[in-house]
Structure formats: structure tokens, C-alpha cells
Backbone bond lengths (Angstrom), bond angles and torsions (degrees), N, CA, C in turn:
res aa  C-N    CA-C-N  psi(-1)  N-CA   C-N-CA  omega(-1)  CA-C   N-CA-C  phi
1 X - - - 1.459 - - 1.523 110.46 -
2 X 1.295 116.38 137.93 1.452 119.70 175.92 1.509 109.55 -80.73
3 X 1.330 115.93 157.12 1.458 120.21 -174.04 1.521 109.71 -131.49
4 X 1.325 116.63 137.42 1.458 122.04 179.64 1.515 108.86 -125.29
5 X 1.342 117.27 130.66 1.460 120.90 -178.93 1.519 110.50 -72.96
6 X 1.318 116.35 141.98 1.464 121.42 177.58 1.511 108.90 -149.24
7 X 1.330 117.52 98.77 1.462 122.96 175.86 1.521 112.47 50.71
8 X 1.324 116.74 44.90 1.457 120.01 177.94 1.507 113.25 85.07
9 X 1.332 116.87 -3.02 1.456 120.97 178.22 1.520 107.53 -120.94
10 X 1.291 116.79 143.96 1.454 120.13 -175.78 1.521 110.90 -106.84
11 X 1.317 114.63 132.20 1.452 121.51 -178.32 1.519 110.31 -88.53
12 X 1.331 115.71 128.57 1.456 120.28 175.28 1.522 107.71 -80.56
13 X 1.311 116.93 125.03 1.450 120.46 179.34 1.519 109.59 -123.61
14 X 1.324 116.50 146.14 1.453 121.22 176.41 1.525 109.94 -75.94
15 X 1.322 115.20 149.80 1.459 118.95 174.68 1.525 108.80 -66.03
16 X 1.313 116.96 141.99 1.455 121.39 -173.37 1.519 112.70 -62.76
17 X 1.354 116.50 -34.38 1.455 118.41 -176.22 1.524 112.56 -76.66
18 X 1.317 117.69 -6.71 1.458 121.80 -179.85 1.519 109.63 -101.67
19 X 1.322 116.36 129.83 1.460 119.28 179.32 1.519 109.45 -69.60
20 X 1.347 118.16 154.57 1.469 120.89 178.67 1.523 112.35 -55.19
21 X 1.325 117.60 -41.98 1.461 120.19 -177.98 1.527 110.98 -66.27
22 X 1.337 116.69 -43.35 1.467 120.32 179.16 1.518 111.00 -63.15
23 X 1.324 115.77 -39.80 1.464 119.82 179.54 1.516 110.81 -63.07
24 X 1.327 117.37 -44.23 1.461 120.24 -179.11 1.522 110.92 -65.77
25 X 1.341 116.94 -40.69 1.460 119.50 -179.19 1.522 111.67 -64.13
26 X 1.337 116.90 -33.25 1.461 119.82 -179.87 1.520 112.26 -83.66
27 X 1.342 117.65 -23.17 1.466 120.65 -174.13 1.519 112.77 -90.38
28 X 1.333 118.72 -40.62 1.459 121.01 -175.67 1.521 109.91 -88.24
29 X 1.326 118.68 113.50 1.464 121.51 -175.73 1.520 111.77 -69.76
30 X 1.352 119.32 130.85 1.457 121.14 -178.94 1.520 113.78 -71.98
31 X 1.335 118.66 -24.12 1.465 120.00 -177.08 1.520 112.75 -122.79
32 X 1.338 116.52 7.63 1.467 121.66 176.92 1.522 113.18 55.47
33 X 1.325 116.20 34.42 1.471 120.93 174.26 1.534 112.27 59.34
34 X 1.320 117.13 27.60 1.464 121.40 175.56 1.522 112.37 57.62
35 X 1.312 117.36 37.34 1.459 121.16 175.95 1.524 108.30 -63.36
36 X 1.352 118.78 146.51 1.468 121.58 -178.26 1.525 113.07 -48.42
37 X 1.335 115.31 139.59 1.458 121.26 -175.98 1.526 113.37 -104.79
38 X 1.330 117.67 -2.22 1.464 120.18 177.14 1.530 109.20 -155.78
39 X 1.337 115.77 176.55 1.471 120.32 -174.98 1.519 112.25 -62.28
40 X 1.333 116.58 -45.15 1.461 119.32 -176.20 1.529 111.34 -65.13
41 X 1.328 116.12 -40.14 1.461 118.83 176.74 1.524 110.82 -62.50
42 X 1.337 115.65 -38.56 1.461 118.88 -178.91 1.529 110.60 -69.30
43 X 1.333 117.12 -35.51 1.465 119.92 176.01 1.528 110.09 -60.83
44 X 1.336 116.06 -41.25 1.459 119.93 176.47 1.519 112.27 -64.92
45 X 1.317 115.26 -37.07 1.465 121.08 177.74 1.527 110.40 -62.01
46 X 1.334 116.69 -42.16 1.467 120.64 179.78 1.530 110.49 -62.26
47 X 1.330 116.45 -42.07 1.467 120.40 178.66 1.534 110.17 -60.43
48 X 1.330 116.13 -44.30 1.465 120.32 -180.00 1.529 112.01 -63.26
49 X 1.334 116.14 -31.42 1.460 121.23 -175.83 1.533 113.28 -89.39
50 X 1.331 118.16 -1.02 1.466 120.92 -175.74 1.531 114.55 -53.88
51 X 1.337 119.48 -32.99 1.472 118.00 177.33 1.533 113.46 -58.74
52 X 1.324 116.72 -19.56 1.468 120.75 -179.08 1.526 112.57 -96.98
53 X 1.339 116.95 6.43 1.464 120.28 -175.34 1.528 112.12 -58.81
54 X 1.323 116.95 -45.69 1.459 119.67 -178.50 1.521 112.31 -59.28
55 X 1.325 115.79 -42.74 1.466 120.29 178.59 1.520 110.37 -64.05
56 X 1.338 116.45 -42.17 1.465 120.28 -178.34 1.525 111.78 -67.36
57 X 1.332 116.91 -37.49 1.470 119.85 176.52 1.528 109.49 -61.93
58 X 1.320 116.12 -45.24 1.468 120.66 179.61 1.523 110.85 -61.92
59 X 1.325 117.05 -46.34 1.470 120.85 -177.02 1.523 111.28 -66.26
60 X 1.344 116.88 -38.97 1.467 119.84 178.77 1.525 110.73 -66.45
61 X 1.338 116.71 -41.84 1.461 120.18 178.67 1.515 112.09 -64.36
62 X 1.324 116.14 -41.89 1.462 120.61 178.36 1.525 110.80 -64.23
63 X 1.324 116.36 -37.64 1.466 120.54 178.99 1.524 111.17 -63.90
64 X 1.330 116.66 -42.12 1.469 120.27 178.30 1.527 111.35 -64.74
65 X 1.328 116.49 -40.89 1.466 119.77 178.55 1.525 110.72 -64.18
66 X 1.299 115.55 -41.09 1.464 119.93 178.14 1.529 110.89 -63.91
67 X 1.331 116.46 -38.15 1.467 120.61 178.70 1.524 111.40 -62.53
68 X 1.323 116.99 -38.12 1.464 120.25 178.13 1.529 111.08 -64.56
69 X 1.318 116.22 -38.52 1.466 120.26 177.57 1.525 110.50 -65.80
70 X 1.331 116.77 -41.35 1.467 121.17 178.94 1.527 111.08 -64.04
71 X 1.324 115.97 -39.22 1.465 120.32 177.70 1.525 110.86 -63.91
72 X 1.328 116.60 -42.93 1.466 120.50 179.25 1.527 110.98 -62.07
73 X 1.321 116.70 -39.93 1.463 120.53 178.18 1.526 111.21 -62.04
74 X 1.329 116.37 -41.79 1.464 120.03 -179.49 1.520 111.23 -66.00
75 X 1.332 116.54 -39.84 1.464 119.82 179.45 1.531 111.34 -64.94
76 X 1.323 116.03 -35.49 1.460 119.85 179.54 1.528 112.05 -71.99
77 X 1.328 115.70 -29.83 1.462 119.00 -175.48 1.529 110.26 -144.02
78 X 1.328 118.01 81.51 1.468 121.61 178.00 1.530 110.93 -60.36
79 X 1.319 116.84 155.84 1.467 119.63 -174.09 1.522 112.86 -72.04
80 X 1.336 118.29 -19.18 1.469 118.19 179.58 1.531 111.97 -70.58
81 X 1.332 117.01 -6.56 1.465 121.11 174.23 1.527 111.60 -78.57
82 X 1.329 117.22 -13.29 1.463 121.27 -177.87 1.528 109.87 -84.76
83 X 1.318 118.82 120.69 1.460 120.28 -177.37 1.523 114.04 -66.91
84 X 1.349 117.07 -21.43 1.463 119.61 -176.56 1.526 113.37 -94.39
85 X 1.330 117.96 3.79 1.460 119.93 -176.83 1.527 109.67 -72.66
86 X 1.333 119.04 130.57 1.465 120.09 178.33 1.523 111.22 -68.54
87 X 1.306 116.63 143.05 1.461 121.89 -177.83 1.521 110.53 -94.36
88 X 1.336 114.95 147.72 1.446 120.37 -178.95 1.514 112.91 -80.93
89 X 1.329 115.06 169.42 1.458 121.79 -178.03 1.523 112.59 -106.53
90 X 1.341 116.39 15.02 1.454 120.24 -179.69 1.510 114.28 86.51
91 X 1.333 117.07 4.42 1.462 119.99 -179.28 1.526 110.93 -71.27
92 X 1.315 115.02 161.16 1.467 121.82 -176.97 1.526 110.97 -84.35
93 X 1.319 116.09 133.88 1.461 122.70 174.35 1.520 107.62 -122.20
94 X 1.313 116.23 116.91 1.462 121.46 178.69 1.523 108.52 -99.13
95 X 1.323 115.69 122.96 1.461 121.84 -179.26 1.524 108.79 -97.68
96 X 1.320 116.05 125.22 1.453 121.58 179.82 1.518 110.94 -103.59
97 X 1.332 119.42 107.54 1.466 121.98 179.84 1.527 112.82 -64.56
98 X 1.312 115.77 151.15 1.449 121.08 178.45 1.523 112.27 -77.50
99 X 1.327 115.78 -175.03 1.464 122.42 -177.94 1.526 110.72 -55.86
100 X 1.326 115.66 131.61 1.460 125.01 -177.96 1.530 112.69 67.35
101 X 1.317 116.82 12.92 1.457 120.62 178.63 1.516 112.00 -93.48
102 X 1.323 115.53 160.56 1.468 121.57 175.07 1.525 108.36 -147.81
103 X 1.322 115.58 172.81 1.450 120.94 -170.94 1.509 115.58 -54.38
104 X 1.329 117.69 -41.93 1.463 120.76 -174.62 1.528 112.17 -60.88
105 X 1.315 117.35 -31.33 1.459 120.53 -179.59 1.526 112.09 -66.83
106 X 1.318 116.23 -19.14 1.463 120.92 -175.64 1.527 111.79 -113.14
107 X 1.326 117.07 16.26 1.461 119.73 -175.20 1.531 112.24 -64.55
108 X 1.340 117.86 -32.78 1.461 119.49 178.53 1.528 111.13 -69.47
109 X 1.329 116.69 -34.29 1.463 120.15 175.55 1.518 110.03 -64.04
110 X 1.330 115.74 -45.05 1.463 120.80 178.12 1.526 110.17 -59.72
111 X 1.328 117.05 -48.51 1.471 121.26 -178.41 1.527 111.60 -59.83
112 X 1.317 116.60 -42.83 1.459 119.59 -178.13 1.522 111.92 -67.92
113 X 1.321 117.41 -40.13 1.464 119.21 178.57 1.526 111.29 -69.57
114 X 1.325 116.82 -37.36 1.467 119.62 176.05 1.527 111.05 -63.33
115 X 1.327 116.21 -36.27 1.466 120.19 -176.26 1.523 112.82 -67.76
116 X 1.338 117.08 -17.69 1.471 119.39 178.47 1.529 111.65 -110.84
117 X 1.340 116.44 14.71 1.456 118.34 168.56 1.507 118.13 106.16
118 X 1.333 118.65 18.92 1.461 120.71 177.64 1.525 110.91 -110.98
119 X 1.321 115.83 150.33 1.457 121.63 172.14 1.528 106.74 -89.06
120 X 1.317 115.85 84.96 1.461 121.16 -174.49 1.522 111.19 -96.52
121 X 1.310 115.78 143.21 1.464 121.69 177.92 1.515 109.03 -157.05
122 X 1.327 116.68 158.97 1.459 121.15 176.61 1.520 109.91 -97.48
123 X 1.313 115.20 150.02 1.459 120.89 -179.99 1.527 109.65 -70.65
124 X 1.334 117.60 132.98 1.472 120.10 -179.41 1.531 111.34 -85.38
125 X 1.317 116.46 131.60 1.460 121.10 179.78 1.523 110.88 -98.20
126 X 1.309 115.67 147.02 1.465 121.41 -179.36 1.528 110.87 -60.02
127 X 1.329 116.78 -39.89 1.467 121.12 -179.36 1.528 111.95 -96.07
128 X 1.306 117.08 7.06 1.455 120.99 179.46 1.514 114.50 83.59
129 X 1.321 116.86 -13.14 1.460 122.49 -178.23 1.525 107.52 -144.70
130 X 1.310 117.16 154.17 1.460 121.28 -174.85 1.528 110.58 -82.81
131 X 1.322 116.02 91.86 1.460 121.23 179.61 1.524 112.65 -128.93
132 X 1.316 118.47 -15.92 1.460 121.03 -175.67 1.530 111.49 -68.78
133 X 1.334 116.62 152.23 1.461 119.80 173.05 1.525 110.38 -60.92
134 X 1.297 116.32 143.87 1.463 121.42 -177.12 1.518 111.77 -57.99
135 X 1.329 116.90 -43.49 1.459 120.39 -175.09 1.523 112.34 -62.38
136 X 1.332 118.11 -29.25 1.464 120.90 -178.26 1.524 112.36 -81.62
137 X 1.331 117.66 -7.73 1.460 121.69 -176.80 1.525 113.29 -99.65
138 X 1.321 117.63 -9.13 1.465 121.34 -170.06 1.521 113.04 -60.61
139 X 1.330 117.76 -50.79 1.468 120.58 -175.38 1.523 111.70 -61.79
140 X 1.331 116.70 -45.60 1.468 120.00 179.50 1.530 110.94 -64.25
141 X 1.316 116.36 -38.13 1.465 120.14 -179.95 1.528 111.12 -64.57
142 X 1.326 116.78 -45.57 1.461 120.41 179.26 1.526 111.44 -62.66
143 X 1.331 116.43 -39.98 1.470 120.14 178.09 1.521 110.74 -65.69
144 X 1.322 116.58 -38.51 1.465 121.24 179.22 1.530 110.58 -64.30
145 X 1.318 116.53 -41.64 1.462 120.22 178.78 1.522 110.97 -62.59
146 X 1.329 116.17 -43.34 1.466 120.00 179.35 1.527 110.88 -63.41
147 X 1.336 116.36 -39.57 1.467 120.82 178.84 1.523 110.70 -63.71
148 X 1.318 117.08 -44.84 1.463 120.56 -178.67 1.525 111.42 -66.72
149 X 1.314 116.82 -34.32 1.463 119.21 175.72 1.524 110.25 -65.85
150 X 1.330 116.23 -42.48 1.467 120.41 179.38 1.526 110.68 -63.68
151 X 1.326 117.22 -41.62 1.464 120.97 -178.95 1.532 112.19 -65.62
152 X 1.322 116.07 -39.33 1.467 119.88 -175.36 1.521 113.40 -90.50
153 X 1.329 115.74 -20.05 1.459 119.50 -177.81 1.512 113.99 78.85
154 X 1.330 116.87 11.39 1.470 121.04 179.88 1.523 109.20 -152.23
155 X 1.309 115.48 160.88 1.456 119.58 176.78 1.528 110.35 -62.46
156 X 1.322 115.59 151.59 1.459 121.23 -177.45 1.526 110.16 -100.40
157 X 1.326 115.18 164.31 1.459 122.54 174.44 1.525 108.96 -111.44
158 X 1.322 116.23 146.56 1.462 121.23 -177.85 1.524 110.28 -118.12
159 X 1.319 115.50 133.22 1.465 123.33 174.30 1.524 106.00 -120.17
160 X 1.325 116.68 100.16 1.462 121.82 -167.01 1.526 111.25 -112.13
161 X 1.326 115.43 127.97 1.458 121.58 -175.02 1.523 111.11 -106.16
162 X 1.318 116.88 128.74 1.452 123.77 170.13 1.532 111.97 53.42
163 X 1.337 118.47 -121.56 1.467 121.73 -176.26 1.522 112.95 -58.16
164 X 1.336 117.86 -29.28 1.460 118.22 -179.13 1.529 110.81 -65.94
165 X 1.321 116.97 -27.13 1.456 119.01 174.96 1.513 111.79 -61.27
166 X 1.337 116.60 -33.40 1.459 120.46 177.46 1.526 110.85 -65.62
167 X 1.336 116.16 -36.34 1.464 119.62 175.06 1.526 109.86 -63.21
168 X 1.323 116.64 -39.60 1.462 119.89 177.32 1.518 111.92 -61.93
169 X 1.337 117.49 -42.20 1.462 120.76 177.15 1.527 110.60 -61.12
170 X 1.331 115.33 -49.73 1.456 119.99 -174.20 1.525 111.85 -66.86
171 X 1.327 117.52 -39.84 1.463 120.59 178.35 1.526 110.56 -62.67
172 X 1.309 116.90 -39.75 1.465 121.48 -179.69 1.523 110.79 -65.69
173 X 1.334 116.37 -42.94 1.463 120.77 179.32 1.525 111.09 -67.97
174 X 1.336 116.80 -40.36 1.466 121.70 -174.73 1.519 112.17 -65.72
175 X 1.320 117.61 -45.59 1.469 121.56 -179.25 1.527 108.80 -141.09
176 X 1.334 117.21 79.27 1.467 120.66 -175.35 1.523 113.49 -56.38
177 X 1.325 116.90 -42.98 1.466 119.58 -176.32 1.522 111.78 -64.96
178 X 1.326 116.72 -44.57 1.461 120.22 -179.13 1.526 110.77 -66.08
179 X 1.325 116.07 -41.98 1.465 120.22 179.34 1.526 110.55 -63.10
180 X 1.319 116.49 -48.70 1.463 120.83 -175.98 1.521 112.27 -70.51
181 X 1.320 117.23 -23.73 1.462 120.35 176.93 1.525 111.59 -71.73
182 X 1.338 116.57 -21.22 1.471 120.84 -174.99 1.520 114.06 -107.00
183 X 1.332 118.04 -18.60 1.471 121.16 -168.34 1.526 111.62 -120.21
184 X 1.334 115.42 135.68 1.466 120.92 174.61 1.528 110.57 -97.49
185 X 1.330 116.88 -57.89 1.463 121.22 -178.61 1.525 111.11 -124.41
186 X 1.331 115.17 148.53 1.465 121.93 171.09 1.524 107.78 -128.04
187 X 1.328 115.74 129.17 1.464 120.83 172.74 1.525 106.96 -115.88
188 X 1.326 115.79 109.98 1.467 121.83 179.20 1.523 108.60 -93.37
189 X 1.321 116.71 125.17 1.467 121.40 -174.80 1.528 109.60 -121.28
190 X 1.317 117.01 115.09 1.460 119.86 -178.85 1.512 112.23 61.48
191 X 1.342 116.51 38.71 1.472 121.87 -173.90 1.523 112.25 -124.84
192 X 1.322 119.06 48.87 1.463 118.55 -178.81 1.526 112.33 -74.39
193 X 1.323 115.56 160.92 1.458 120.29 165.87 1.524 104.85 -70.26
194 X 1.334 118.62 121.71 1.470 119.47 -165.23 1.520 115.35 -74.45
195 X 1.318 113.96 144.20 1.455 121.92 165.91 1.530 110.01 -114.82
196 X 1.329 116.26 -19.25 1.462 122.05 172.25 1.519 109.05 -158.79
197 X 1.354 115.45 142.13 1.461 121.54 178.38 1.527 108.43 -124.97
198 X 1.321 116.28 136.38 1.462 121.91 176.39 1.532 109.60 -51.79
199 X 1.325 117.32 134.66 1.465 121.24 -174.97 1.525 113.03 -61.84
200 X 1.318 117.82 -34.10 1.464 120.44 179.86 1.520 109.80 -62.15
201 X 1.318 116.29 -49.55 1.464 121.30 179.65 1.523 110.45 -71.08
202 X 1.320 115.83 -43.58 1.457 120.09 -176.13 1.517 113.58 -62.40
203 X 1.328 117.48 -37.04 1.467 120.30 179.10 1.521 110.95 -66.15
204 X 1.328 116.81 -44.21 1.458 120.07 176.32 1.511 112.09 -64.04
205 X 1.318 115.59 -38.90 1.462 120.50 179.43 1.524 110.65 -63.99
206 X 1.323 116.28 -43.87 1.463 120.08 179.31 1.519 110.68 -62.54
207 X 1.328 117.44 -39.55 1.467 120.95 179.22 1.526 111.01 -59.84
208 X 1.332 117.29 -41.86 1.474 119.42 179.23 1.521 110.81 -69.18
209 X 1.324 117.41 -32.04 1.464 119.97 178.01 1.524 110.84 -64.81
210 X 1.334 116.38 -43.81 1.463 119.79 177.15 1.526 110.53 -66.36
211 X 1.322 117.31 -41.87 1.467 121.22 -177.35 1.525 111.29 -61.74
212 X 1.332 116.71 -44.07 1.464 120.62 -177.44 1.527 113.19 -91.59
213 X 1.320 117.17 -4.05 1.462 119.73 -179.09 1.515 112.84 72.03
214 X 1.330 116.96 30.59 1.457 120.72 -177.91 1.516 112.61 -95.22
215 X 1.317 115.02 166.36 1.462 120.63 175.00 1.526 108.66 -145.23
216 X 1.322 115.57 70.89 1.461 120.72 -178.45 1.520 112.75 -64.07
217 X 1.317 116.84 -14.08 1.455 119.92 -177.42 1.526 111.59 -66.79
218 X 1.336 116.97 -16.36 1.461 120.46 175.72 1.523 111.54 -66.61
219 X 1.334 116.45 -17.29 1.464 120.22 179.02 1.521 110.88 -55.49
220 X 1.316 116.66 -38.05 1.462 121.10 -177.60 1.518 110.22 -59.81
221 X 1.334 115.73 -42.76 1.463 119.97 178.56 1.522 110.99 -67.44
222 X 1.340 117.01 -39.74 1.463 120.87 -178.66 1.533 111.36 -65.22
223 X 1.314 116.30 -39.68 1.464 120.22 -179.03 1.523 111.34 -73.20
224 X 1.337 116.92 -32.78 1.453 120.34 -178.51 1.514 110.97 61.39
225 X 1.331 115.89 -129.77 1.471 119.31 178.12 1.522 112.09 -96.06
226 X 1.340 116.67 9.40 1.457 120.79 175.15 1.508 115.42 85.17
227 X 1.325 117.90 5.58 1.464 120.31 -177.04 1.526 111.76 -60.28
228 X 1.340 117.20 -32.44 1.474 120.57 179.34 1.527 110.79 -53.79
229 X 1.329 117.04 -48.91 1.464 120.71 -175.87 1.525 111.67 -70.71
230 X 1.304 116.66 -35.18 1.458 119.10 -178.97 1.523 112.21 -75.25
231 X 1.334 116.23 -14.88 1.466 120.07 179.73 1.522 112.75 -96.30
232 X 1.342 117.52 -7.15 1.468 121.33 -179.07 1.525 109.05 -98.72
233 X 1.324 116.80 131.90 1.467 119.46 -178.23 1.522 112.85 -122.09
234 X 1.344 116.69 16.06 1.465 119.81 179.83 1.528 112.23 -90.70
235 X 1.318 116.76 -15.41 1.463 122.54 177.36 1.526 107.88 -129.18
236 X 1.324 116.61 131.23 1.467 120.25 179.09 1.523 109.15 -90.33
237 X 1.317 115.54 125.93 1.464 120.93 -179.43 1.523 110.74 -113.35
238 X 1.306 114.79 137.79 1.459 122.86 173.49 1.519 107.54 -124.50
239 X 1.316 117.08 133.21 1.464 121.32 177.19 1.523 109.25 -111.61
240 X 1.323 116.31 126.25 1.464 121.99 176.13 1.523 107.65 -108.52
241 X 1.297 115.40 108.61 1.460 122.17 -179.15 1.523 109.35 -88.32
242 X 1.319 116.61 133.66 1.464 120.79 176.08 1.523 108.11 -83.48
243 X 1.313 116.26 117.67 1.460 119.82 -177.81 1.527 110.07 -63.86
244 X 1.341 116.23 129.22 1.468 122.16 -178.14 1.527 110.91 54.76
245 X 1.316 116.22 44.34 1.465 122.12 -176.85 1.530 110.59 -56.78
246 X 1.341 118.38 120.55 1.464 120.88 -178.99 1.522 113.52 -83.33
247 X 1.322 117.87 -5.23 1.463 121.20 -174.81 1.521 112.43 -105.20
248 X 1.311 117.68 -49.43 1.458 120.20 -178.00 1.524 109.84 -142.63
249 X 1.328 115.25 126.58 1.457 121.68 176.70 1.523 108.21 -106.47
250 X 1.313 116.51 150.44 1.451 118.38 178.94 1.513 112.72 166.73
251 X 1.314 115.44 -158.86 1.465 121.84 -176.12 1.529 108.88 -133.90
252 X 1.325 115.26 160.27 1.464 120.99 -176.10 1.527 111.26 -112.76
253 X 1.329 117.14 134.20 1.468 120.86 177.84 1.527 111.41 -83.10
254 X 1.309 116.19 50.52 1.460 123.71 -174.50 1.525 107.45 -129.47
255 X 1.334 119.06 142.53 1.465 119.89 177.75 1.530 111.55 -50.36
256 X 1.313 116.27 142.37 1.461 120.71 -174.30 1.519 112.84 -59.34
257 X 1.331 117.03 -32.68 1.466 118.85 -178.83 1.524 112.47 -70.31
258 X 1.329 117.14 -10.42 1.464 121.42 178.53 1.523 112.09 -108.98
259 X 1.334 117.19 18.47 1.457 122.01 177.24 1.528 109.69 -109.03
260 X 1.335 115.17 136.06 1.461 121.37 -175.82 1.526 109.55 -133.39
261 X 1.320 116.54 147.88 1.464 122.07 176.92 1.521 109.89 -101.16
262 X 1.319 116.66 133.75 1.464 122.21 178.86 1.522 110.06 -115.26
263 X 1.314 115.93 147.10 1.468 122.45 -177.80 1.526 111.41 -97.38
264 X 1.300 118.19 31.23 1.465 121.79 -176.46 1.523 110.91 -101.52
265 X 1.327 115.55 175.78 1.459 120.51 167.69 1.523 108.08 -73.28
266 X 1.318 116.62 168.04 1.467 120.15 173.20 1.528 109.57 -75.63
267 X 1.324 116.34 -49.97 1.468 120.62 -175.25 1.523 112.01 -63.12
268 X 1.325 116.82 -33.82 1.460 120.58 -177.06 1.514 114.07 -103.34
269 X 1.317 117.07 20.73 1.465 120.02 -174.37 1.525 113.40 -61.12
270 X 1.328 117.64 -27.00 1.461 120.66 -179.26 1.523 112.76 -95.44
271 X 1.332 117.52 1.75 1.468 119.98 173.55 1.528 111.46 -119.35
272 X 1.312 116.84 -0.21 1.463 120.61 176.68 1.520 108.55 -71.95
273 X 1.306 116.12 126.07 1.459 121.45 -169.56 1.535 112.96 -58.19
274 X 1.320 117.29 -47.06 1.464 119.91 -179.71 1.522 111.72 -62.21
275 X 1.335 116.26 -36.10 1.458 119.19 177.80 1.520 111.32 -63.41
276 X 1.333 116.76 -44.54 1.464 119.66 -178.75 1.526 110.42 -65.23
277 X 1.308 117.26 -36.35 1.470 119.78 174.54 1.530 110.30 -59.33
278 X 1.313 115.38 -41.84 1.462 119.60 179.07 1.527 111.14 -66.85
279 X 1.343 116.89 -42.79 1.465 119.41 177.19 1.527 110.00 -55.54
280 X 1.329 115.80 -42.95 1.466 120.51 -179.09 1.523 111.03 -61.73
281 X 1.322 116.51 -38.14 1.465 120.06 178.53 1.526 111.07 -65.05
282 X 1.313 116.66 -43.26 1.473 119.61 -179.37 1.527 110.98 -69.56
283 X 1.316 116.40 -42.44 1.462 119.81 -178.54 1.522 112.08 -66.43
284 X 1.326 117.36 -25.90 1.464 121.16 -177.34 1.527 112.88 -75.31
285 X 1.320 117.52 -9.13 1.465 118.92 177.62 1.527 109.54 -64.93
286 X 1.335 118.59 142.26 1.469 119.92 178.60 1.520 110.64 -57.45
287 X 1.323 116.82 142.82 1.457 120.59 178.12 1.521 109.42 -62.60
288 X 1.325 116.31 158.63 1.462 119.86 178.99 1.518 111.01 -60.06
289 X 1.344 116.35 -36.40 1.465 120.06 179.90 1.528 110.57 -64.26
290 X 1.352 117.16 -42.65 1.459 120.81 179.84 1.524 111.05 -71.08
291 X 1.337 115.27 -37.22 1.460 119.17 -179.38 1.520 111.40 -65.13
292 X 1.353 115.17 -32.51 1.464 119.76 179.38 1.512 110.85 -71.85
């Protein structure tokens, strides 16, 4: 695939000699590389992957350290200092924290988006932190989106990090009409359908699945090859792939022209300055309702 730079983020483009349909058929895996389909299979997968534990611990630790550096950079130079940054129209942006995340970790993202004209906020979790199985969160999430649309008088935008992107996929599949009635844009960041998960994160994730009696691994079956998302045009989706992501590897059920590569850490993907600049560019596009 050829790559084009865009404000610190790289756009994935199809080769010209390949038709769009051929490219999609070769890019979207029909069976998702046989990734585990339930908790017990995933437990077996973790056992098989144990020889890589040391590497995964190192990569996860390095990712967290890198995220702290990215956060410090953002605090030193917020994006509203950039004269070329597009300004928001006052629309609502709901930030969905990743696994084990909570609102405070994303406060700089909220502050930066507010500073350029958005009503930004983080999604509130029942337990205060993102640990619940994705499937058990769908109904509350859809109701929350409808409430925020009613409060603002317009469709909302979603900025979803890691596991929260999976909730966005599942909510859309579960009730397409309700989701599309409330949402204009979705930006999924580090939220691929997994083909491999870092053992440090995956072990903790599996523990919460057993504790809550969840089976998020069914998401893979629900998403299939992603044709559902590529066939829907009422919500605009953007996928931001973390280049050489040390936490979760996989593929996105989003048209290739809407997939971008970012040079950030996974943990700090929503506080990396170039990423936030890119989010601002995507969010500044006229809503589908206004464009119509």
C-alpha cells in the first residue's frame, strides 16, 4: 500500500492498479485469522503465547512511558496555540476511554477539544472505570447517545479509544437505526478487530470477562468481514491505526480510504498532539445533515 503524509498521520491508499472491490476482498479477512471465539479459547491462546510474555511486558511498559511523554508535550503546547487549527461548531464530542481507562486520563483531550470550540466530555462508566464486558454496555450507551443528541439538538460525534471502539461497533450492529439517529461521526483510535492482543492487557481483560460473565469474543463473529459498516452511509467512520501497535493488532471494518496510520503510542493515542490535530480536521467537516 502506498502512504501519504497528512499532519503527522499517514493515509492508507489502495494501489491504483487494484480495483476498490479487489482491494477490500484482499484486505478484510473473512475468518479473522481464527482468533479465539470465547473465554476458554482465549485462555488457551494466552498459554500458547507465554513464551512472548517478557517481550509483551517490555513493549507495554515502553508504550506507557511513551504515552507520558506525549501527554507532557501536549500540556506544554496545547493545540489551540496553532493558528491553522480548524475551529469547532459547538457540537458534542463524546470520548470513550479504552480498557481500564476513566475520565481523568483523558482530561487533556477534553480540554484541548473544548479550547477549539467543541462540547467535549468523557463517557461515564457505572464502575468508574472501563472494565465491563462490551455486550453488557450496549443498551446504556445507546440511551446515552440519544440523551446527548436531545440535549444538544444535534447528532453527536464519537472519539473512541481501543476497547471502546468495539462498543461502538457492537452498538451500531445491534440497533443501526438508533445509533445512526444519534451519531454523525465516529473516529476509532487503536480499535481494530483483534488478531493478537498483548499478553499483559489480554490477561487482565480475560480476568474481567470471567468476573463479569462476559464473552466479548463474540464481537468477531458479529462483525464478520465488516461489510455491514462499509455498506452504511448514515454515519461517517474514520479509523486511526497505531503504527506497530504494541497492545492490539488487527484490522478495521472501515473503508480503506478512511483508514489512517498514526505514529503515537497506543496508551497515549488520544493525547498525542498530531493525533488531536487530525481529530480536529475530521471533526471540522460539515455534518451530513448540513452537507445535505
